[in-house]
VOPAGU-2260 file (C-alpha; in pm, 1 decimal, decimal comma):
REM VOPAGU-2260
SITE   aa  ch    i         X         Y         Z
SITE  MET   A    0    1523,3    2915,5    -810,5
SITE  THR   A    1    1282,4    3130,1   -1004,9
SITE  THR   A    2     961,7    2943,1    -927,2
SITE  GLU   A    3     679,4    3103,7    -734,4
SITE  ASP   A    4     733,2    2838,0    -466,6
SITE  SER   A    5    1045,5    3023,3    -353,9
SITE  THR   A    6     881,7    3365,7    -319,7
SITE  ALA   A    7     657,4    3301,2     -19,7
SITE  PRO   A    8     609,5    3533,2     282,1
SITE  ALA   A    9     910,4    3626,0     494,8
SITE  THR   A   10     854,0    3354,9     756,1
SITE  LEU   A   11     850,8    3091,3     482,5
SITE  ASN   A   12    1172,7    3198,9     310,0
SITE  ALA   A   13    1395,9    2946,9     130,6
SITE  ASP   A   14    1735,8    2817,9     244,8
SITE  ASP   A   15    1988,7    2881,3     -32,6
SITE  GLU   A   16    2169,8    2552,5      28,6
SITE  LEU   A   17    1848,1    2353,5      -5,1
SITE  ASP   A   18    1752,1    2546,8    -319,5
SITE  MET   A   19    2083,2    2449,2    -480,9
SITE  GLU   A   20    2013,5    2085,2    -398,4
SITE  LEU   A   21    1666,4    2110,1    -550,6
SITE  GLU   A   22    1808,9    2237,0    -877,1
SITE  ARG   A   23    2033,4    1931,1    -905,2
SITE  THR   A   24    1763,4    1664,6    -879,2
SITE  VAL   A   25    1407,6    1570,5    -970,1
SITE  ASP   A   26    1383,1    1309,5    -692,7
SITE  PRO   A   27    1236,9    1385,9    -348,4
SITE  VAL   A   28    1488,9    1581,9    -145,8
SITE  ILE   A   29    1562,9    1437,8     197,9
SITE  VAL   A   30    1543,9    1725,9     444,1
SITE  GLN   A   31    1731,9    1712,9     774,0
SITE  MET   A   32    1517,9    1831,2    1064,9
SITE  LYS   A   33    1653,0    2098,4    1298,1
SITE  ASN   A   34    1689,8    2073,3    1678,6
SITE  GLU   A   35    1657,6    1693,8    1691,0
SITE  ASP   A   36    1831,6    1691,0    2030,5
SITE  ARG   A   37    1524,0    1862,0    2179,1
SITE  ILE   A   38    1320,6    1545,8    2117,6
SITE  THR   A   39    1572,5    1281,8    2220,8
SITE  LYS   A   40    1614,2    1432,8    2568,3
SITE  LEU   A   41    1247,1    1386,1    2658,8
SITE  ARG   A   42    1100,1    1081,8    2833,1
SITE  ALA   A   43     779,8    1059,9    2634,3
SITE  LYS   A   44     537,5     767,5    2664,3
SITE  LEU   A   45     441,0     813,7    2300,5
SITE  ARG   A   46     733,7     790,5    2063,2
SITE  ALA   A   47     665,8     719,7    1697,7
SITE  GLU   A   48     858,3     792,6    1380,8
SITE  ALA   A   49     726,2     861,4    1034,0
SITE  THR   A   50     868,9     951,6     696,0
SITE  ILE   A   51     646,5    1203,3     523,4
SITE  THR   A   52     656,4    1376,2     187,2
SITE  MET   A   53     565,2    1741,9     156,1
SITE  ARG   A   54     487,7    1892,8    -180,6
SITE  THR   A   55     581,5    2256,6    -118,4
SITE  SER   A   56     907,9    2407,0      -1,5
SITE  PRO   A   57     756,8    2682,6     219,0
SITE  ILE   A   58     553,5    2442,3     431,9
SITE  SER   A   59     831,0    2182,8     452,6
SITE  ARG   A   60    1075,7    2449,6     566,1
SITE  VAL   A   61     846,2    2567,9     842,0
SITE  LEU   A   62     803,8    2207,1     955,4
SITE  ARG   A   63    1178,7    2148,7     939,4
SITE  ARG   A   64    1246,7    2459,9    1148,8
SITE  ASP   A   65     965,5    2426,6    1402,6
SITE  TRP   A   66     878,6    2060,9    1446,2
SITE  ASN   A   67    1126,5    1945,2    1709,0
SITE  ILE   A   68    1146,9    2259,4    1918,6
SITE  VAL   A   69     770,9    2321,1    1922,6
SITE  SER   A   70     704,5    1951,7    1990,8
SITE  ALA   A   71     941,6    1957,9    2288,0
SITE  LYS   A   72     789,2    2274,5    2433,6
SITE  LEU   A   73     436,0    2146,2    2376,1
SITE  PHE   A   74     518,7    1819,2    2550,6
SITE  LEU   A   75     646,6    1999,1    2860,8
SITE  ASN   A   76     378,4    2268,6    2869,8
SITE  SER   A   77      91,4    2024,8    2818,2
SITE  ILE   A   78     173,0    1843,1    3142,8
SITE  GLU   A   79     -52,3    2102,2    3306,2
SITE  THR   A   80    -403,7    1985,4    3214,8
SITE  ASP   A   81    -564,2    2329,4    3197,7
SITE  TYR   A   82    -289,3    2464,5    2974,0
SITE  GLN   A   83    -309,2    2156,9    2752,7
SITE  GLN   A   84    -673,0    2247,8    2685,9
SITE  GLN   A   85    -562,3    2594,5    2574,8
SITE  ILE   A   86    -312,4    2439,2    2333,2
SITE  ARG   A   87    -584,9    2206,6    2208,1
SITE  ARG   A   88    -823,0    2498,6    2143,2
SITE  ASP   A   89    -561,8    2677,2    1932,1
SITE  LEU   A   90    -487,8    2354,9    1746,3
SITE  ASP   A   91    -859,8    2307,2    1679,4
SITE  GLU   A   92    -866,2    2658,1    1531,9
SITE  LEU   A   93    -573,2    2569,1    1305,3
SITE  HIS   A   94    -761,1    2260,8    1182,7
SITE  TRP   A   95   -1075,6    2466,9    1125,1
SITE  GLN   A   96    -889,6    2726,3     918,8
SITE  VAL   A   97    -714,3    2461,3     709,7
SITE  ASP   A   98   -1040,8    2273,9     649,0
SITE  ASP   A   99   -1212,4    2599,7     555,0
SITE  LEU   A  100    -936,5    2680,0     307,5
SITE  LEU   A  101    -969,3    2333,0     154,6
SITE  GLU   A  102   -1342,2    2386,2     108,8
SITE  GLN   A  103   -1282,7    2723,9     -56,7
SITE  LEU   A  104   -1033,3    2572,4    -299,5
SITE  LYS   A  105   -1263,4    2282,8    -388,2
SITE  VAL   A  106   -1525,5    2517,8    -531,4
SITE  MET   A  107   -1278,8    2734,6    -724,3
SITE  PRO   A  108   -1300,6    2683,7   -1102,9
SITE  ILE   A  109    -929,4    2616,8   -1146,8
SITE  GLY   A  110    -935,7    2279,6   -1323,4
SITE  LYS   A  111    -627,1    2055,3   -1342,5
SITE  LEU   A  112    -304,5    2233,6   -1252,1
SITE  ASP   A  113      45,8    2155,0   -1375,7
SITE  THR   A  114     254,5    2035,2   -1080,0
SITE  SER   A  115     526,2    1860,5   -1281,3
SITE  TRP   A  116     783,2    2131,0   -1200,8
SITE  MET   A  117     758,6    2074,0    -825,4
SITE  VAL   A  118    1017,3    1877,2    -626,7
SITE  PRO   A  119     880,1    1707,0    -312,8
SITE  ARG   A  120    1063,0    1708,5      21,5
SITE  GLN   A  121    1101,5    1401,5     240,0
SITE  LEU   A  122    1118,4    1452,5     616,5
SITE  ASP   A  123    1163,8    1209,5     904,5
SITE  VAL   A  124     955,6    1327,2    1199,7
SITE  LYS   A  125     935,7    1201,3    1556,1
SITE  VAL   A  126     592,7    1218,6    1720,8
SITE  ILE   A  127     595,0    1238,8    2102,1
SITE  HIS   A  128     244,5    1362,8    2182,6
SITE  PRO   A  129    -106,3    1314,2    2036,6
SITE  LEU   A  130    -134,1    1691,2    1985,3
SITE  THR   A  131     176,5    1698,2    1768,7
SITE  ALA   A  132      30,3    1414,6    1560,5
SITE  SER   A  133    -278,2    1631,5    1511,0
SITE  TRP   A  134     -60,7    1930,1    1419,3
SITE  LEU   A  135     114,5    1717,1    1157,1
SITE  ARG   A  136    -221,0    1621,1    1001,0
SITE  ALA   A  137    -317,8    1988,1     980,3
SITE  PHE   A  138      11,1    2082,5     816,1
SITE  ARG   A  139     -10,0    1804,7     560,5
SITE  ASN   A  140    -352,1    1936,4     458,6
SITE  PHE   A  141    -215,1    2291,4     447,9
SITE  ASP   A  142      62,6    2164,0     221,4
SITE  ARG   A  143    -208,7    2037,1     -16,1
SITE  CYS   A  144    -374,5    2377,1      -8,3
SITE  PHE   A  145     -50,7    2562,4     -67,2
SITE  GLU   A  146      29,7    2339,8    -362,6
SITE  ILE   A  147    -299,1    2440,1    -523,4
SITE  LEU   A  148    -248,6    2808,8    -446,2
SITE  ILE   A  149     104,1    2842,5    -583,6
SITE  ASN   A  150      11,9    2655,4    -899,5
SITE  ALA   A  151    -305,0    2858,2    -945,3
SITE  GLU   A  152     -92,9    3171,2    -918,5
SITE  ARG   A  153     167,7    3026,3   -1153,4
SITE  SER   A  154    -111,5    2961,0   -1405,8
SITE  GLN   A  155    -234,7    3320,3   -1357,2
SITE  LEU   A  156    -568,8    3202,0   -1223,7
SITE  ILE   A  157    -519,8    3404,6    -906,0
SITE  THR   A  158    -291,2    3692,0    -813,2
SITE  ARG   A  159     -21,5    3690,0    -548,1
SITE  LYS   A  160    -236,5    3914,3    -328,3
SITE  GLN   A  161    -516,7    3662,8    -354,6
SITE  ARG   A  162    -281,7    3378,3    -262,0
SITE  PHE   A  163    -165,2    3567,9      46,3
SITE  ALA   A  164    -525,1    3649,6     137,7
SITE  PHE   A  165    -628,2    3283,2     108,4
SITE  SER   A  166    -341,7    3159,4     326,0
SITE  ALA   A  167    -339,6    3441,3     584,5
SITE  PRO   A  168    -602,0    3294,0     823,5
SITE  VAL   A  169    -416,3    2961,5     837,0
SITE  GLN   A  170     -83,2    3131,4     896,9
SITE  LEU   A  171    -228,8    3342,0    1177,0
SITE  ALA   A  172    -388,5    3034,7    1334,9
SITE  TYR   A  173     -54,6    2854,7    1318,2
SITE  PHE   A  174     132,8    3144,9    1477,4
SITE  SER   A  175    -122,6    3146,7    1758,5
SITE  PHE   A  176     -91,5    2770,0    1811,7
SITE  LYS   A  177     287,6    2790,7    1808,9
SITE  ALA   A  178     291,5    3079,2    2057,9
SITE  THR   A  179      60,3    2892,0    2293,6
SITE  ALA   A  180     248,2    2563,2    2264,1
SITE  MET   A  181     578,0    2736,2    2342,5
SITE  LYS   A  182     434,9    2989,6    2590,6
SITE  LEU   A  183     561,8    3277,1    2380,3
SITE  PRO   A  184     439,7    3635,5    2433,6
SITE  LEU   A  185     112,4    3701,2    2254,7
SITE  LYS   A  186     125,3    3940,7    1961,0
SITE  THR   A  187    -131,3    4157,1    1790,2
SITE  THR   A  188    -285,1    4059,6    1457,9
SITE  ASP   A  189     -92,5    4339,8    1284,4
SITE  GLU   A  190     235,5    4206,9    1426,9
SITE  LEU   A  191     155,2    3855,3    1310,7
SITE  LEU   A  192      61,3    3978,2     963,7
SITE  SER   A  193     384,5    4174,5     948,1
SITE  GLU   A  194     585,6    3866,0    1044,5
SITE  ALA   A  195     409,2    3667,7     775,0
SITE  GLY   A  196     496,2    3933,1     518,4
SITE  ILE   A  197     132,9    3978,9     419,4
SITE  ALA   A  198      41,1    4302,1     597,7
SITE  GLU   A  199      75,5    4494,5     271,3
SITE  SER   A  200     -86,6    4227,0      61,6
SITE  GLN   A  201    -450,1    4226,7     169,7
SITE  PRO   A  202    -711,3    4283,3    -103,1
SITE  THR   A  203    -830,3    4639,8    -136,9
């Protein structure tokens, strides 16, 4: 692919096999989630399934990669009430950053953008905890934001550095939420920016 959608930060890189499938169709591509066995092993009181459509490949790929394994870890780690509150605080920050980005984009004079070239992705997700349902809502809103950003860049209304700068706070908030949900070692902001591939892309 040569679209801007496939040139996102390092953590949002494309899968070559999926890219080849995208080139062969204009219909929504059904994406197989990874680590589905992590969910089926759990005895969760809440167990719901949903088929969702994501507009951008970078966000759908992150969801495909992370959803089941992060959901499983979050479910187990949130059994401890105090730690669940810590997860909730990081999730609230993710929502705040996504909502803030949406508000910024609403006031940008970008007009109607051409999205006809985009191929949506269809994912079947299993929800096993109210916090993962909340995470899904945040990511669907981020997908809306990312769709605007990549098309604004494609129309030369913003630069790539500006796109990275717009999305950086949300990406950092997500990395923090993910680390907390999975009880991963905390990293510095510089390390997180480096992982996101945006450390060199901040406005000067």
